[in-house]
N, C-alpha and C positions, 0 to 999 in steps of 0.2 A: 443535588450533586449528580453529575453525569457518571454513569457506569463506564469503566474502562473497557471499551469494546474495540476490537480490531476487525476490520473488514478485509477479507482477502478475495480478490477477483482473479481466479485462474484463467489465463488466456490459452496456455498450452503447458505441456510438461516442462517446458523451458522458459516460461514467462508468466509472471504474476504481478499484480498491483496490490500494495498494502496501503490501507487508509485507516488512520486512527479517528476516533470519534471527534477529535478536535480539528480535523481537516488536514492533518499532516499526511503526506503522501510519499511513497517510494515505489519504484519499479525495479524488479529483478528480472533480467533476461539474458539469454545467450546471444552473443553477437557473431557467432560463427567460429570464434576462436576460444572464447572463455566467457564466464558469467560476469556480468556487471550489475551493480546496484546504483540506481540514480535516485538521490535524495533531493527532493525539491524544497527550496527555501520558502516558497510561497505556500500558503494553505488553500484548500478548496472547501467549499461548502458541500458536505456529503449529500445533501438533498439535491444538489445540482448534478449528480452523477449521470443522469439521463442525458445531459447536455454535453456532447463531445467537445463543444467549443470551450467549456469550462476546463476540461482536462487538457486540451491543446494549449490553452493559455499558460498553463504551468511551465511548459517547455520554453516559453519566452522569458521566464524569470531565471534567477540564479539557481544553480544546481551543484551538487557535489557528487562525484562519481567514484565508486570503489571498484577496482579491478580485482576479481577473485583469483585470477590466474588458474593454472592447473588444467586438468582434463576432466573435470566433473561433467557428468551427463545430465544431472537433474539438480533442481534447487534443493538446498539442504535446510534443515531446521536452524542451523547456525546462521545462514544467510537471513532468514526471516527474523530471528532474534536480534541480529545485528541491526537490521533496518528499524525494528521497533525501538530499540534502545537509542539509535541515532535520532530518530524522529522526536522522541520525548524521553529524556533520561530519567524522569521521575515516574514514568509509566510502568505500573506493575500489573501483570495480567495472569489469568489462569486460562487453561485451554478451553474452559467453558465460555470464555468471553470472545472466542474467535468465531467469526461468522463468515462462511463461504457463500459466494453467489456471484451472479453477473451484476453489472452496473445497475440495471433496472430493478432487479430483486432487492439489492441493498438499499437503493433510494426508496423503494416502497416500504421496506422494513423500518427505515428511519422515520418516514412519514407516519406509519401505523403506530409506532411506539413513541411518538413525540420526542424523538431524539434530536439533538443539536439545537 
């Protein structure tokens, strides 16, 4: 059974990507006016995170976008929790299961630990 792990790739204080071990993916970013979350319908293979083409292909599939409105300056825990819940409603996690890193580091972690 796979452990419930969440991979978070911080891009900037106003942008990050969330990937669940099952390949579900969401992006949270500020578009200059407010924060948006993009939930991708397609899944990715987390082992392919080194391949930008794999990530770019997600944008060609169906997406759901949530507008957070307001004047927030940073991504909130509520935004992250919302994305995880939307990606997998049965997904239960503890903070110890959140792994931060860049795409290459996370792909290497998955390879090293025989994940996915």
